[in-house]
C-alpha positions as CSV (number, residue, x, y, z in Angstrom):
1,M,0.3,-0.2,-0.1
2,R,1.0,3.7,-0.6
3,N,1.1,6.8,1.7
4,F,0.1,9.6,0.8
5,L,3.0,10.8,0.2
6,G,2.7,7.8,-3.2
7,E,6.1,5.8,-0.9
8,E,5.5,2.3,0.3
9,T,4.2,1.1,3.6
10,S,5.6,-2.2,5.2
11,A,1.6,-2.7,6.5
12,A,-1.5,-1.9,6.0
13,V,-3.1,1.8,7.2
14,E,-6.5,0.2,9.1
15,P,-10.3,2.1,8.9
16,L,-9.8,4.5,12.4
17,A,-14.0,3.4,11.5
18,G,-13.2,-0.1,11.9
19,N,-12.3,0.1,15.2
20,R,-15.0,1.6,17.9
21,L,-12.7,2.6,20.5
22,R,-10.2,4.4,18.2
23,L,-13.6,6.1,16.5
24,Q,-14.4,7.3,20.1
25,Q,-10.8,8.3,20.6
26,R,-10.8,10.4,17.8
27,Q,-14.4,11.8,17.9
28,K,-14.1,12.9,21.8
29,W,-10.5,14.8,20.1
30,D,-12.9,16.2,17.0
31,E,-15.3,17.4,20.4
32,L,-12.5,19.0,22.7
33,A,-10.5,20.5,19.8
34,R,-13.9,22.2,18.7
35,G,-14.4,24.0,22.2
36,M,-11.1,24.6,22.9
37,P,-9.6,28.2,22.6
38,D,-6.3,29.0,20.9
39,L,-4.0,29.2,24.2
40,F,-0.7,30.9,22.2
41,G,-1.5,34.3,23.5
42,A,-1.2,32.9,27.6
43,S,1.9,33.2,29.5
44,S,2.7,29.8,30.8
45,T,2.2,28.5,26.7
46,R,5.0,30.9,25.9
47,Y,7.2,29.0,28.8
48,Y,6.1,25.7,27.3
49,R,7.4,26.4,23.8
50,R,11.2,27.7,25.1
51,C,11.9,24.7,26.8
52,E,10.3,22.8,24.1
53,I,13.0,24.9,21.5
54,A,15.8,24.8,24.9
55,L,15.0,20.9,24.8
56,I,15.4,20.3,21.7
57,R,18.9,22.3,20.8
58,R,20.6,20.7,23.5
59,C,19.6,17.1,22.9
60,V,19.3,17.0,18.2
61,G,21.2,20.1,17.4
62,Y,20.2,22.0,14.2
63,L,17.7,20.9,12.5
64,R,17.9,22.6,9.1
65,G,18.0,20.0,6.4
66,K,16.3,17.6,8.7
67,K,13.3,15.3,8.2
68,V,11.8,15.5,11.7
69,L,8.0,14.0,12.4
70,K,6.2,14.9,15.2
71,L,2.8,12.4,16.7
72,D,-0.1,14.7,17.1
73,L,-0.9,18.6,16.5
74,W,-3.0,19.3,19.7
75,N,-0.2,21.9,20.4
76,E,0.3,23.3,16.7
77,A,-3.4,23.9,16.9
78,V,-3.9,25.1,20.2
79,N,-1.1,25.2,22.3
80,T,3.3,25.9,21.5
81,R,2.8,25.2,17.7
82,I,6.5,23.7,18.4
83,L,6.1,21.9,15.1
84,D,6.1,25.5,12.7
85,W,9.3,26.2,15.1
86,M,11.2,23.7,13.9
87,R,10.2,24.7,10.0
88,S,11.5,28.3,10.7
89,Q,14.6,26.3,11.7
90,G,15.3,25.0,8.5
91,A,13.3,21.4,8.6
92,V,11.2,19.6,6.7
93,A,8.5,18.9,8.8
94,F,5.3,16.4,9.0
95,G,2.9,16.1,11.2
96,L,-0.1,14.1,11.9
97,D,-3.2,14.1,14.6
98,V,-6.2,11.7,15.1
99,S,-8.8,14.4,14.8
100,H,-10.2,15.7,11.4
101,V,-10.8,19.0,13.5
102,V,-7.0,19.1,14.8
103,V,-5.2,18.9,11.7
104,S,-7.9,21.5,10.0
105,R,-7.3,24.4,13.1
106,A,-3.5,23.4,12.7
107,Q,-3.0,24.0,8.8
108,R,-5.0,27.8,9.2
109,N,-2.1,28.4,11.9
110,S,1.0,27.6,9.2
111,P,-1.0,27.3,5.6
112,G,1.1,25.9,3.6
113,S,4.2,24.9,5.4
114,L,3.9,22.4,7.2
115,H,2.8,18.6,6.1
116,L,-0.3,17.8,7.6
117,V,-1.9,14.5,7.8
118,H,-4.6,12.8,9.7
119,A,-3.5,9.1,10.4
120,D,-3.1,7.6,13.9
121,I,0.1,7.1,15.8
122,R,-0.3,3.3,16.7
123,L,-0.3,3.2,12.5
124,L,1.5,6.2,11.0
125,P,1.6,6.2,7.0
126,F,4.9,6.4,6.0
127,A,8.0,4.3,5.0
128,G,10.7,2.8,7.7
129,D,13.4,4.7,7.5
130,S,12.0,8.6,6.4
131,F,12.7,10.7,9.6
132,D,15.9,12.2,10.9
133,F,13.9,13.6,14.1
134,V,10.6,12.3,15.2
135,Y,9.6,14.5,18.4
136,T,6.3,13.6,21.4
137,M,5.6,14.9,23.8
138,G,2.8,14.4,25.9
139,T,1.3,12.2,23.7
140,I,1.5,8.6,23.9
141,E,-0.1,8.4,27.5
142,H,-3.6,9.2,26.3
143,I,-3.9,5.7,24.9
144,D,-3.7,1.8,26.7
145,D,-1.4,0.8,23.8
146,Y,1.3,3.0,23.8
147,Q,4.2,0.1,22.7
148,D,2.7,0.2,19.3
149,A,3.2,3.8,18.6
150,V,6.9,4.1,20.1
151,D,7.2,0.7,17.9
152,E,6.0,2.6,15.1
153,I,9.0,5.7,15.6
154,E,11.4,3.8,15.7
155,R,10.0,2.2,12.4
156,V,9.9,4.7,10.7
157,L,13.1,6.8,12.1
158,K,16.6,6.2,10.2
159,V,19.6,4.7,11.4
160,G,21.5,7.2,13.2
161,G,17.9,9.1,13.6
162,K,16.5,10.6,17.1
163,A,13.4,10.9,18.3
164,I,12.6,12.3,21.8
165,V,9.6,10.4,23.3
166,G,8.3,12.8,26.7
167,V,5.2,11.7,28.7
168,P,4.0,12.9,32.4
169,H,6.4,12.5,35.3
170,R,4.4,10.1,38.1
171,W,7.4,11.3,41.0
172,N,6.5,15.1,39.9
173,L,8.4,17.3,42.4
174,F,5.0,19.2,42.7
175,L,2.1,16.3,42.3
176,R,0.6,17.5,38.6
177,P,-0.4,13.3,38.1
178,L,-2.3,13.9,41.5
179,L,-3.8,16.7,40.9
180,V,-5.0,14.9,37.4
181,R,-6.3,12.7,38.6
182,L,-8.3,14.8,41.0
183,L,-9.8,16.6,38.2
184,D,-10.1,13.9,36.6
185,R,-12.4,12.6,39.1
186,F,-15.3,15.3,39.3
187,G,-15.0,15.5,35.1
188,K,-12.9,18.5,35.5
189,Y,-9.9,17.6,33.4
190,P,-10.1,17.5,30.3
191,Y,-7.1,15.1,28.9
192,S,-8.6,12.3,30.1
193,P,-7.9,9.5,30.4
194,E,-4.1,10.0,31.2
195,R,-1.4,7.9,32.3
196,S,1.7,9.0,34.1
197,F,5.4,6.7,34.2
198,S,8.5,6.3,36.5
199,S,11.7,7.2,34.4
200,A,11.9,3.5,34.8
201,E,8.7,1.8,33.4
202,L,9.2,4.5,30.0
203,R,13.1,3.5,29.5
204,R,11.5,-0.5,29.2
205,V,9.3,1.5,26.3
206,V,11.5,2.8,24.9
207,A,14.6,-0.1,25.1
208,R,11.2,-3.0,23.9
209,S,11.0,-1.0,20.5
210,G,14.1,-1.4,19.4
211,L,15.4,2.5,20.2
212,T,18.2,3.2,22.3
213,V,18.0,5.4,25.2
214,A,20.9,8.1,25.2
215,R,19.7,10.5,27.4
216,R,17.4,11.4,29.9
217,A,15.7,14.8,30.3
218,G,12.2,16.7,30.5
219,I,10.1,20.3,31.4
220,L,8.1,22.4,32.9
221,T,9.2,22.9,36.3
222,I,6.9,25.1,36.7
223,P,4.2,23.7,39.7
224,G,0.9,22.1,37.8
225,F,-1.6,24.9,39.9
226,V,0.5,27.8,38.2
227,R,0.0,26.2,34.3
228,M,-3.8,25.3,34.8
229,A,-5.2,28.7,36.8
230,D,-3.0,30.9,33.7
231,L,-4.9,28.9,31.2
232,F,-7.9,28.7,33.1
233,F,-7.8,32.8,33.5
234,Y,-6.8,33.5,30.5
235,R,-9.6,31.4,28.3
236,R,-11.7,33.9,29.9
237,N,-10.2,36.9,30.4
238,I,-9.6,36.7,34.2
239,P,-6.8,40.2,34.3
240,L,-5.1,37.7,36.8
241,Y,-3.2,35.7,33.7
242,R,-1.2,39.2,33.4
243,L,0.5,38.2,36.9
244,T,1.4,35.0,35.9
245,P,5.4,35.9,33.9
246,L,5.8,36.8,37.8
247,F,5.8,33.5,38.5
248,V,6.7,32.1,35.2
249,W,10.3,33.0,35.2
250,P,11.9,31.9,37.4
251,F,11.1,28.0,36.1
252,E,12.0,29.3,32.4
253,Y,15.0,30.9,32.9
254,L,16.7,27.8,34.9
255,E,15.4,25.4,32.6
256,T,15.6,27.1,29.2
257,R,20.0,27.6,30.5
258,W,20.3,24.2,32.2
259,S,19.1,21.1,31.7
260,W,19.3,19.4,34.6
261,P,16.1,21.2,36.4
262,G,14.2,19.4,33.9
263,F,14.7,16.2,36.0
264,F,12.3,17.6,38.2
265,G,9.4,18.6,35.2
266,Y,5.3,17.9,34.8
267,L,6.6,16.0,31.2
268,I,9.3,13.3,31.6
269,A,11.3,12.6,28.4
270,L,14.2,10.3,27.4
271,V,16.1,11.0,24.4
272,A,16.6,7.8,21.8
273,E,18.9,6.7,18.9
274,K,18.2,4.0,16.5
275,G,21.4,1.9,15.5
276,S,21.7,0.0,12.5
277,S,20.2,-3.6,12.4
278,P,22.7,-6.6,13.8
């Protein structure tokens, strides 16, 4: 079977409607995206974006001329626009999402400049050995079969290519997973279900895919309640959101200059590489 680029893929792409659970997941994200305002202007979102940029520069280096892939386009639709930043650095940038609405919103934010497609992260519509860099941050924790997604990352990476796999850190210093669990119990967490991982658990997932873990990193050391409060005030245009930069600045200063604060972040990330086959 050929993908949307006209390349041969190693597996047939399963129709999303053929799997009830995956269809429900797609519909859930469609509905959420229709009602979600753009959060790009929020102070904590800009902080999030600068942390992502610092992480990529530190762990991957220059992107010019590299073919990159990002799993999920939520940030491109309503958040940090990090894939658009990769394109601005000279990368040939691809992205995908299970939601038609998310893809559409992401396309409107970057018309004609990104290669975006509606697809499932568990069955990527790309040939093997296609990308120099694959980036996923805060994505695979929303599905039970996250191992399939990481296996697909390994498949589409070129030999010598790098991946950054980021997920919620179970042992976050400010107990963000506990806050999420409490909000979810009362039906107030829109991104549920969401799993958190320890460093050891994430290493096992990455290692099972065949990738080699090169280093551990992380982002978003800011307390989770500050991020949530900032977005709450910003979405409702409550003037208190103008005070958020005062709380964000110390964390941003540390995270964008040194790697060690990321060890205490809400999102733990592993940098992995694909070696040659034995």
